Structures are given as C-alpha cells and as structure tokens.
C-alpha positions as CSV (number, residue, x, y, z in Angstrom):
1,M,-31.2,17.5,8.2
2,L,-28.4,16.4,10.9
3,S,-30.0,16.4,14.6
4,D,-28.3,17.5,17.5
5,N,-27.4,13.6,18.3
6,D,-25.6,13.8,15.0
7,K,-23.8,16.6,15.6
8,K,-22.0,15.3,18.4
9,Q,-21.1,12.1,16.7
10,L,-19.4,14.5,14.1
11,Q,-18.1,16.3,16.4
12,A,-16.7,13.3,18.3
13,K,-14.7,11.8,15.3
14,G,-13.6,15.2,14.2
15,I,-15.5,15.3,11.0
16,S,-17.2,18.5,9.9
17,E,-20.9,19.2,8.6
18,C,-19.4,20.3,5.4
19,Q,-17.6,17.0,4.7
20,I,-20.8,14.9,5.2
21,M,-22.6,17.2,2.7
22,S,-20.1,16.6,0.3
23,Q,-19.9,12.7,1.1
24,L,-23.5,12.4,0.2
25,E,-23.2,14.5,-2.7
26,D,-20.6,11.9,-4.3
27,F,-23.1,9.3,-3.7
28,K,-25.4,11.6,-6.2
29,N,-22.8,12.6,-8.1
30,G,-20.5,9.0,-8.4
31,F,-16.9,9.9,-9.5
32,P,-16.1,10.5,-13.3
33,Y,-13.7,7.8,-15.1
34,L,-10.5,8.7,-15.7
35,K,-9.2,9.6,-19.5
36,L,-6.6,7.2,-20.8
37,Q,-3.8,7.5,-23.0
38,A,-2.3,4.0,-22.7
39,A,-1.1,1.3,-20.4
40,A,2.4,2.2,-19.4
41,S,4.9,-0.3,-20.7
42,I,8.7,-0.3,-21.6
43,E,7.7,-0.5,-25.3
44,N,5.1,2.1,-25.2
45,G,7.0,4.4,-22.7
46,G,5.9,4.9,-19.1
47,I,7.9,2.2,-17.4
48,I,11.5,2.1,-17.3
49,K,14.3,-0.7,-17.5
50,P,17.7,0.4,-16.0
51,T,20.7,-1.1,-17.8
52,E,23.0,-2.9,-15.5
53,S,25.6,-0.2,-15.3
54,A,23.1,2.1,-15.1
55,K,21.2,-0.1,-11.9
56,T,24.8,-0.1,-10.3
57,A,24.7,3.7,-10.7
58,Y,21.3,4.3,-9.2
59,I,22.4,1.7,-6.6
60,K,25.4,3.6,-5.7
61,E,23.9,7.3,-6.0
62,W,21.4,5.6,-2.5
63,E,24.2,4.2,-0.9
64,D,25.8,7.7,-1.0
65,Y,22.9,9.4,0.0
66,K,22.4,7.6,2.6
67,A,26.1,7.9,3.6
68,E,25.2,11.7,4.2
69,G,23.1,11.4,7.1
70,H,19.2,11.5,5.8
71,K,16.0,10.2,7.4
72,I,14.7,7.7,5.5
73,V,11.3,5.6,7.5
74,K,9.9,2.4,6.2
75,F,6.3,2.6,5.9
76,V,3.8,-0.8,6.5
77,P,0.0,-0.8,6.3
78,A,-0.3,-3.3,9.0
79,S,-3.8,-2.7,10.0
80,G,-5.5,-5.4,7.7
81,A,-6.8,-8.6,9.5
82,A,-6.2,-12.0,8.5
83,S,-9.7,-12.9,8.3
84,R,-9.8,-13.0,4.5
85,M,-6.9,-14.9,4.4
86,F,-9.1,-17.7,6.0
87,K,-12.2,-17.4,4.2
88,N,-12.2,-20.7,3.2
89,M,-11.3,-22.4,6.3
90,F,-14.0,-20.7,8.0
91,A,-16.7,-22.0,4.9
92,F,-15.0,-25.2,5.7
93,K,-15.8,-24.6,9.7
94,D,-19.4,-23.7,9.0
95,A,-20.1,-26.6,6.4
96,D,-22.4,-29.7,7.0
97,Y,-19.9,-32.2,5.8
98,D,-16.5,-32.4,8.2
99,V,-14.4,-33.6,6.0
100,P,-12.0,-31.7,3.9
101,T,-14.1,-31.8,0.4
102,T,-13.2,-29.0,-1.8
103,D,-9.4,-28.8,-3.1
104,F,-8.6,-25.8,-1.0
105,E,-9.3,-27.6,2.2
106,R,-7.4,-30.8,0.7
107,Q,-4.4,-29.0,-0.3
108,F,-4.1,-27.2,3.4
109,F,-4.6,-30.6,5.4
110,D,-2.7,-32.7,3.0
111,N,0.0,-30.0,3.7
112,I,-0.2,-29.0,7.8
113,S,2.8,-29.7,8.6
114,E,4.3,-27.3,6.3
115,F,3.0,-24.2,7.8
116,A,5.2,-22.1,10.1
117,F,2.4,-21.8,12.3
118,F,2.1,-25.8,12.8
119,D,3.9,-26.0,15.6
120,A,2.1,-23.7,17.6
121,L,-1.2,-25.1,16.0
122,N,0.2,-28.6,17.4
123,A,0.4,-27.6,20.7
124,I,-2.9,-26.7,21.0
125,G,-4.0,-30.5,20.1
126,S,-2.2,-32.9,18.1
127,V,-3.1,-32.2,14.6
128,D,-2.2,-36.4,13.8
129,E,-4.5,-37.4,16.6
130,L,-7.6,-34.9,15.8
131,T,-7.3,-35.7,11.9
132,K,-6.8,-39.7,12.6
133,N,-10.1,-39.6,14.3
134,G,-12.0,-37.1,12.0
135,N,-12.0,-33.9,14.0
136,Y,-10.8,-31.8,11.0
137,K,-13.4,-28.7,12.2
138,Q,-11.7,-28.8,15.8
139,V,-8.2,-28.3,14.0
140,V,-9.6,-25.3,12.5
141,A,-11.2,-24.5,15.3
142,N,-7.7,-24.7,17.1
143,M,-6.1,-22.3,14.3
144,L,-8.9,-19.7,14.1
145,D,-10.6,-19.2,17.3
146,A,-9.8,-17.1,20.2
147,D,-9.2,-20.0,23.0
148,G,-6.9,-21.1,20.0
149,L,-4.4,-19.3,17.6
150,N,-6.6,-16.8,17.4
151,Y,-5.8,-16.6,13.9
152,G,-9.2,-15.4,12.7
153,K,-9.1,-12.3,14.3
154,L,-5.3,-11.3,14.7
155,P,-3.8,-8.5,12.2
156,K,-2.2,-10.0,9.3
157,G,1.5,-9.0,11.1
158,M,1.0,-11.3,13.5
159,L,0.1,-14.8,11.9
160,L,3.7,-17.2,12.0
161,F,4.8,-16.8,7.9
162,H,8.0,-18.6,7.3
163,H,10.5,-20.8,9.1
164,Y,13.8,-20.5,10.7
165,D,16.3,-22.6,12.8
166,D,15.7,-19.9,15.8
167,G,11.7,-20.0,15.6
168,A,8.7,-18.7,12.7
169,R,8.7,-14.9,12.3
170,T,5.6,-13.3,11.4
171,P,5.4,-10.4,8.1
172,M,6.2,-7.8,10.9
173,E,9.1,-9.5,12.1
174,E,10.6,-9.7,8.3
175,H,9.6,-6.1,7.9
176,L,12.2,-5.3,10.9
177,V,14.9,-7.5,9.2
178,E,14.1,-5.6,5.6
179,G,14.7,-2.2,6.8
180,A,18.0,-2.9,8.6
181,L,18.7,-4.0,4.6
182,Y,17.9,-0.9,2.7
183,A,16.3,1.5,5.2
184,Q,18.9,2.2,7.8
185,S,21.0,5.2,7.8
186,D,24.0,6.0,10.7
187,A,22.8,2.5,11.5
188,T,19.2,3.7,12.6
189,V,16.1,2.1,11.4
190,H,13.0,3.8,11.4
191,I,10.2,2.1,11.2
192,H,5.9,3.0,11.3
193,F,3.3,0.6,10.8
194,T,0.1,2.1,10.9
195,V,-2.4,-0.8,12.6
196,S,-6.1,-0.8,14.1
197,A,-6.6,0.7,17.1
198,E,-8.2,-2.7,19.0
199,H,-4.5,-4.5,17.8
200,L,-2.2,-1.2,18.6
201,D,-1.3,-2.4,22.0
202,F,-0.9,-5.9,20.9
203,F,1.1,-5.6,18.1
204,R,3.5,-3.1,20.0
205,H,3.8,-5.5,22.6
206,K,4.8,-8.1,20.0
207,V,7.1,-5.4,18.6
208,D,8.6,-5.0,22.3
209,E,9.4,-9.3,22.4
210,R,11.4,-9.1,19.4
211,V,13.1,-5.6,18.3
212,R,16.2,-6.3,20.5
213,Y,16.7,-9.6,18.9
214,F,16.6,-8.1,15.7
215,A,18.5,-4.8,16.7
216,D,21.7,-7.7,18.0
217,K,21.4,-9.2,14.6
218,F,22.0,-6.6,12.1
219,G,24.0,-4.3,14.4
220,V,21.2,-1.5,14.3
221,K,18.8,0.5,16.7
222,Y,15.3,0.4,15.4
223,D,13.3,3.5,15.8
224,I,9.4,1.9,16.0
225,T,6.5,3.8,15.7
226,F,2.9,3.4,14.9
227,S,-0.4,5.2,14.1
228,V,-3.8,4.7,13.8
229,Q,-6.5,5.6,11.0
230,K,-7.8,8.8,12.0
231,P,-11.4,8.8,13.0
232,N,-12.1,12.0,11.1
233,T,-11.1,10.1,7.5
234,D,-13.8,8.3,8.2
235,T,-16.8,8.0,5.7
236,V,-20.6,8.2,6.2
237,A,-22.8,5.5,4.8
238,A,-25.5,6.1,2.8
239,T,-28.8,4.4,2.0
240,L,-29.6,3.4,-1.7
241,D,-31.4,6.4,-1.8
242,N,-28.2,8.8,-1.1
243,E,-29.8,9.8,2.3
244,L,-27.7,9.0,5.9
245,F,-27.6,5.5,7.0
246,R,-29.1,4.9,10.1
247,D,-28.4,2.1,12.6
248,D,-31.3,0.6,14.9
249,K,-30.9,3.0,17.2
250,G,-31.0,5.7,14.8
251,Q,-27.1,6.6,14.6
252,L,-25.5,7.7,11.8
253,V,-23.1,4.8,10.6
254,F,-19.2,5.3,9.8
255,R,-16.9,3.2,8.0
256,P,-13.2,3.4,7.7
257,G,-12.3,5.5,4.2
258,G,-9.8,2.7,2.8
259,H,-6.0,3.0,2.3
260,G,-6.4,6.1,1.1
261,A,-7.4,7.7,4.9
262,L,-3.8,6.8,5.3
263,I,-2.5,9.8,3.1
264,E,-2.6,11.6,6.5
265,N,-0.8,9.1,8.6
266,L,2.1,9.5,5.9
267,N,1.8,12.9,6.2
268,D,2.3,13.2,9.9
269,I,6.1,11.1,9.0
270,D,9.1,13.2,9.9
271,A,11.3,11.6,7.1
272,D,13.1,12.6,3.7
273,I,12.3,9.7,2.1
274,I,9.7,6.9,2.5
275,F,9.5,3.1,1.1
276,I,5.9,2.0,1.1
277,K,5.3,-1.9,1.4
278,N,2.4,-3.8,2.4
279,I,2.5,-6.2,5.4
280,D,1.6,-9.5,3.9
281,N,4.5,-9.0,0.7
282,V,7.3,-10.4,2.4
283,V,9.8,-13.6,1.6
284,P,12.5,-15.6,4.2
285,D,15.2,-14.5,4.4
286,R,17.0,-17.1,1.3
287,L,15.1,-15.0,-1.0
288,K,15.4,-11.3,0.2
289,E,18.5,-10.7,-2.1
290,Q,16.2,-9.8,-5.2
291,T,14.0,-7.6,-2.7
292,V,17.0,-5.4,-1.4
293,I,18.7,-5.5,-4.7
294,Y,15.8,-3.2,-6.4
295,K,15.0,-1.6,-3.0
296,N,17.9,0.1,-3.3
297,L,17.5,1.0,-7.0
298,L,14.0,2.3,-6.4
299,A,15.3,4.6,-4.1
300,G,18.5,5.4,-5.9
301,V,16.4,6.6,-8.9
302,L,14.4,8.5,-6.6
303,V,17.4,10.3,-5.2
304,H,19.1,10.9,-8.6
305,L,15.3,12.7,-9.9
306,Q,15.3,14.7,-6.7
307,K,18.6,15.6,-6.8
308,K,18.1,16.8,-10.9
309,V,14.7,18.7,-9.7
310,F,16.2,20.4,-6.4
311,E,19.1,22.2,-9.3
312,Y,16.1,23.0,-11.2
313,M,14.3,24.9,-9.0
314,K,17.1,27.0,-7.9
315,A,18.1,28.0,-11.3
316,L,14.6,29.1,-11.8
317,D,14.9,30.8,-8.6
318,N,17.6,32.6,-10.0
319,G,15.9,33.5,-13.0
320,A,16.6,30.9,-15.6
321,D,16.9,31.7,-19.3
322,A,14.8,30.7,-22.3
323,E,17.5,27.9,-23.4
324,K,17.3,26.4,-19.4
325,L,13.7,26.9,-19.7
326,R,13.6,24.3,-22.4
327,E,15.9,22.1,-20.7
328,I,13.9,22.0,-17.7
329,A,10.9,21.1,-19.9
330,G,13.0,18.1,-21.8
331,F,13.1,16.9,-18.2
332,L,9.5,16.8,-17.1
333,E,8.6,15.7,-20.2
334,H,11.3,12.8,-20.8
335,D,12.7,12.0,-17.3
336,L,9.3,12.7,-15.1
337,C,7.1,11.3,-18.0
338,C,4.6,14.5,-17.6
339,K,3.9,14.5,-21.3
340,H,2.5,17.7,-23.8
341,I,3.8,20.0,-21.7
342,P,3.1,23.8,-23.4
343,A,6.2,24.2,-26.4
344,E,6.5,27.6,-24.7
345,C,6.0,27.6,-20.7
346,D,7.3,30.1,-18.6
347,A,9.1,29.5,-15.1
348,E,6.4,29.6,-13.3
349,Y,4.4,26.7,-15.1
350,L,7.8,24.8,-14.7
351,R,7.9,25.5,-10.9
352,K,4.3,24.3,-10.3
353,K,4.7,21.1,-12.4
354,L,8.5,20.5,-10.6
355,N,7.7,21.4,-6.8
356,R,5.9,18.6,-5.8
357,P,6.1,15.3,-4.1
358,I,7.9,12.2,-6.4
359,R,6.8,8.5,-6.1
360,V,9.0,6.0,-7.7
361,C,6.8,2.8,-7.9
362,G,8.3,-1.1,-8.6
363,M,6.3,-2.6,-11.4
364,V,6.0,-6.4,-12.3
365,K,5.1,-8.5,-15.2
366,N,1.8,-8.8,-15.6
367,V,0.7,-12.5,-15.0
368,G,-3.1,-12.1,-13.9
369,E,-2.5,-11.5,-10.6
370,P,-5.8,-9.1,-8.6
371,G,-4.5,-5.4,-8.5
372,G,-4.5,-1.9,-10.1
373,G,-2.0,-1.0,-13.6
374,P,0.0,1.7,-14.5
375,F,-1.5,4.4,-17.0
376,L,-0.5,7.2,-18.7
377,V,-3.3,9.7,-17.8
378,Y,-4.8,13.1,-19.0
379,N,-5.0,15.7,-16.7
380,D,-7.5,18.7,-16.1
381,D,-4.8,21.0,-17.9
382,T,-4.8,18.7,-20.5
383,T,-1.0,17.2,-20.1
384,V,-0.2,13.8,-19.5
385,S,1.1,11.5,-16.2
386,L,1.7,8.4,-14.6
387,Q,-1.0,6.8,-12.4
388,I,-1.5,3.9,-10.6
389,L,-5.3,2.8,-11.4
390,E,-7.3,0.1,-9.9
391,S,-10.3,-1.3,-12.3
392,S,-13.0,0.6,-10.5
393,Q,-11.8,3.8,-12.0
394,I,-12.2,2.9,-15.9
395,D,-14.8,2.8,-17.9
396,K,-16.0,-0.6,-18.6
397,E,-18.5,0.5,-21.4
398,N,-14.9,1.5,-23.3
399,K,-13.7,-1.0,-24.9
400,E,-10.3,0.8,-25.8
401,Y,-10.0,1.4,-22.3
402,M,-11.3,-2.4,-21.3
403,Q,-8.5,-3.4,-23.7
404,M,-5.7,-1.0,-22.1
405,F,-6.8,-2.9,-18.7
406,S,-6.5,-6.7,-20.0
407,N,-3.6,-6.1,-21.5
408,G,-1.4,-4.2,-19.7
409,T,2.4,-5.5,-19.7
410,H,2.8,-4.5,-15.8
411,F,0.6,-4.5,-12.7
412,N,1.1,-2.4,-9.0
413,P,2.3,-4.7,-6.4
414,V,2.4,-1.6,-3.7
415,D,6.3,-1.0,-4.1
416,L,7.2,2.5,-3.6
417,V,9.9,5.0,-2.3
418,C,8.7,8.0,-1.7
419,A,10.6,12.0,-1.6
420,V,8.5,14.2,0.7
421,R,10.2,17.4,1.1
422,D,10.7,20.3,-1.3
423,Y,14.0,22.2,-2.5
424,K,14.3,24.2,0.7
425,G,14.1,21.3,2.8
426,G,10.5,21.9,4.0
427,H,7.4,19.4,4.4
428,F,4.9,18.8,1.3
429,N,1.8,19.1,2.9
430,L,0.6,15.8,1.2
431,P,-3.1,16.5,1.1
432,E,-2.8,18.6,-0.9
433,Y,-2.2,16.5,-4.1
434,V,-4.8,14.3,-4.0
435,D,-7.5,13.9,-6.9
436,K,-10.6,14.1,-5.1
437,S,-12.8,13.0,-7.5
438,T,-11.1,9.4,-7.6
439,G,-13.3,8.1,-4.8
440,F,-14.9,4.7,-4.8
441,I,-18.6,3.6,-4.0
442,S,-19.6,0.2,-3.1
443,S,-22.7,-2.0,-2.0
444,K,-22.1,-3.8,1.8
445,S,-25.1,-4.3,4.3
446,K,-25.1,-3.9,7.9
447,D,-27.7,-5.8,10.2
448,G,-29.2,-7.3,7.1
449,K,-30.1,-3.6,5.4
450,E,-27.9,-2.6,2.2
451,L,-25.9,0.9,2.4
452,R,-23.8,2.4,0.1
453,A,-20.1,3.2,1.3
454,L,-17.9,5.5,0.4
455,E,-13.9,5.0,-0.2
456,L,-11.5,7.7,0.0
457,P,-9.0,8.1,-3.0
458,G,-6.6,5.1,-2.6
459,L,-3.4,5.9,-1.0
460,W,-1.2,5.4,-4.5
461,N,-4.2,5.9,-6.2
462,G,-5.6,9.2,-6.3
463,A,-4.3,10.0,-3.3
464,M,-1.2,10.5,-4.9
465,S,-2.4,11.4,-7.7
466,D,-0.6,15.3,-8.6
467,W,2.8,13.9,-7.0
468,N,5.8,13.4,-9.8
469,T,5.6,9.7,-10.5
470,V,8.0,7.1,-12.5
471,F,7.4,3.2,-12.9
472,V,10.3,0.9,-13.1
473,E,10.4,-2.4,-13.7
474,V,11.5,-4.9,-10.9
475,P,11.5,-9.0,-11.0
476,L,8.2,-10.5,-10.1
477,A,10.4,-12.1,-7.5
478,T,9.7,-9.2,-5.5
479,F,6.3,-9.6,-5.3
480,N,4.9,-12.9,-3.0
481,P,1.8,-11.1,-1.4
482,V,0.2,-13.5,1.1
483,K,-3.7,-13.5,0.3
484,T,-5.0,-17.0,1.5
485,V,-3.6,-19.1,3.9
486,N,-2.5,-21.6,1.3
487,D,-0.5,-19.0,-0.3
488,L,2.1,-19.8,2.5
489,L,2.6,-23.0,1.0
490,R,4.0,-21.4,-2.3
491,Q,7.9,-22.3,-2.5
492,E,8.1,-18.8,-1.9
493,H,6.7,-19.1,1.8
494,Q,9.1,-22.3,2.0
C-alpha cells in the first residue's frame, strides 16, 4: 500500500501509481528472453558492407541531403560520471601499501607524463617531486579530489583527453569538432548533450568557454542544447521479496532508469536526422578522417532508405496495385532486413511496417570488447528484425544462443544515425516504439541493505526495438572508448 507520503514522492517526480504497480510486477515476473534466429553478419545476412562505388554514392547522397537545409542534430549522452574510469586509482588511494604495486598502477605512473591532463595535475603539485619522495598517493589525490582536479567526481566529458599544440581537449570539445566535420547544415551545428542535473551548470559554462573558439576555427555557428534525464523515468527499488524498498526514514528509494530513459530526451529533439554517439568515443584530429567518412556513409545509407520509404508510403496512399505491393514487400525483406513477411500482404500491413523511425547502426568487428551485438530476432508477429542485444537479454541456459553470442562476428560501438520524421513531415512519437518487455533487473545495495534495481529497455536496445534497422560494417578505428584512465595511453588517444 502507498502512504500519503509515498504519493507526494510520486507526485514530485511525475510518476503515476500505475507505473509503480507495473514496475513491481516486472520485479515479480522478470523479463522474457528474446527468441533469436541468428547473430547478424556479413556472410549470413543482417550487416551490409558497401562496395567502394556504393560508398561514394551514399556519401554524395548525404552531402546532397545536407545541402537541402534539413535540420541535423548530434545527440551525445554525457551524463556518465568519470568515477568508474578511476576505479583502480581509487583502490590504490585506499590500499594498505604506498607505492604502485599492480600492473595497472605501474602503467599509470610509468607513463603519467603522457596523459593530456598531466600539465594541469603537475600545476597542483610537482608530480616528479612527489613521486621521488614516494608520495604516489598524493598525486592520485591531486587528480581525484575536489581540492585538486576533481576527476573522481566530474563527468567524463569534462576530463582532458587529448594533447594539442594549443592546449588539451576534453571529449566535449572533440564532439564540437566532429559536429562541424559531418553534422552541419547551413553552416550551423546543432549538438545536444544529456547531462546529470548536478553537472548541468558546469557543463554549460565549459561549453560557453570554448564554443567561440571552434566556431571561428571551422567557420560555423553552434547551437548547443542540454537536457537531464527526466525524474519520471526513475524506477522504484524493490526488496529481495519484490516489495517496495524503503530507506532508513521510510522513504521510497528511486534509481535512474538507465540510458533507455533517454528515449524521452531524444523524443524532444526537433530534427530530421539525429546522430548518436557516446561521449567517450572520440579520437584526436589526426585520426578523425575515418570517423568522418563512415559517419557520412551511415547517414547516406539512412537518407537513401528514407527516400525509398517515403516513395512507397505515397504509393500506398495512392492505391498501389498488386505488383507494387510485391515490390514494397521485397524492399522490406531485402533492404530493411525485415524477414518472414507474409507472401500475400495488403497495403495496411505494409504501411504499418514501413511507417516507423529508421536507424542505421555502425557495427565493428568483434575483438572481444564488452558490449552488445547485432542479432536477427523474432518478433511477436513471427517476422524477424534486426536488434542490438546485451548479454542479459539472452538465455544463458540456451547453448545455441550463447554460441551465437560468443561467436558473433561484430559488436555494437554505439554509432547510430536516426531518421525520426514520417513521410508527411510529422515527428514520430518515439516512446510508442519501445518494447517494454526488454528491461533488466540487477542487484544493488543502499546503506548496507541489498535491493533489486530496474533498468528500462536500453536506448539502442529495447527502446528502439520497433524501429526499422539496418546494420553497416564500419572500421574498428572508429571505435575508441575510454573505460579506464589507462585507455588514454593507447596510441589512438595520444
């Protein structure tokens, strides 16, 4: 039962009692595993690898599209704190030994001058002097603590990642550069950052400090906007018995719903085409050429497909004959990779399948990095479509499925280009295309008590389940995430 105080909590967040009851049911019932047909691949289908001539044609199609003045937005999820990057260094700071002992710690200190933030760190206290005197932990404190660089609390987008002659750059700045290189239209670059509420003012201030520099450098105008994850997308915590979890004061405990909550933020974006890429997947200018080429390619494939969809939707409105219906069904099957379309399907069926948001997703070859992968998945109507799945969505008791996951040739680098308008120019209501049965339950704790946490369907997983999806192979060079601080020592970030 919900108390009056509980109801006030819900009202403050904009969460309905029905939502809470539904979430408790999810805790009790769990989420079904998906039924897989196969891992998507170039050989078995599901991932396309355009020829050089096709690549050139797609890129030209994107350039032509941009010249028409469409609104393009670069959407960057940037709310993640950097604390996980420094997990090993936090452990060293709290360890009962005073000198670097693990391979990770030794690598960090042996190469400390190679980090782009070294000069800023050195200005707080001479790193050479501190390490000579054995004060390694003070160096780490200067990096992590609030009276130093505060890297233990800052958002990842605000850390210095890359060296340049004119100063070091943060990931936020690298995204400003990328936007100018592939996402501008009418000399305007629209970029939207989703940030945590606690860092919003700081993030905005840092953007304001640097945006004029890059506007002058690239001869563009920037339109930078921000949003925070909406409070009504938080999910309630549950006890191990699937009852409402309460803190020591008897208050309900809510947790962020995960990146899938950002489908609401994405839905608020006024744009024709939206690029999505994580904040930490950036490289220095010397390596950006591949990124730009393949972003243009993905966008070209997208607008090519959208053009065909719009033509077919208009044909259906005008009473397409049987031959045209077969042609449209073939397009769905072969170009949009929607398999098992009925042999005889009417205009209404085709209209429903076609008139959806479209996404084209880059996929890189699997080299053992953690993350989701591309799959052909059965839908409720027995058709098969392309989905990006995490391991949590796969039945680990099913050996065939686990073999598909383990032997997959490609994985998901979070490299998406999205078309969110319909053929009449209206904006799709994106939450309507979420598969709500693809959430995730995990074990957490608060104040020493175990709890169960509920994550919403992931942004590029179940939140986009009912979009029309196409996968395109992109080079591994376009994927360079920074998960630990020592990843910044990789050649790609130097």
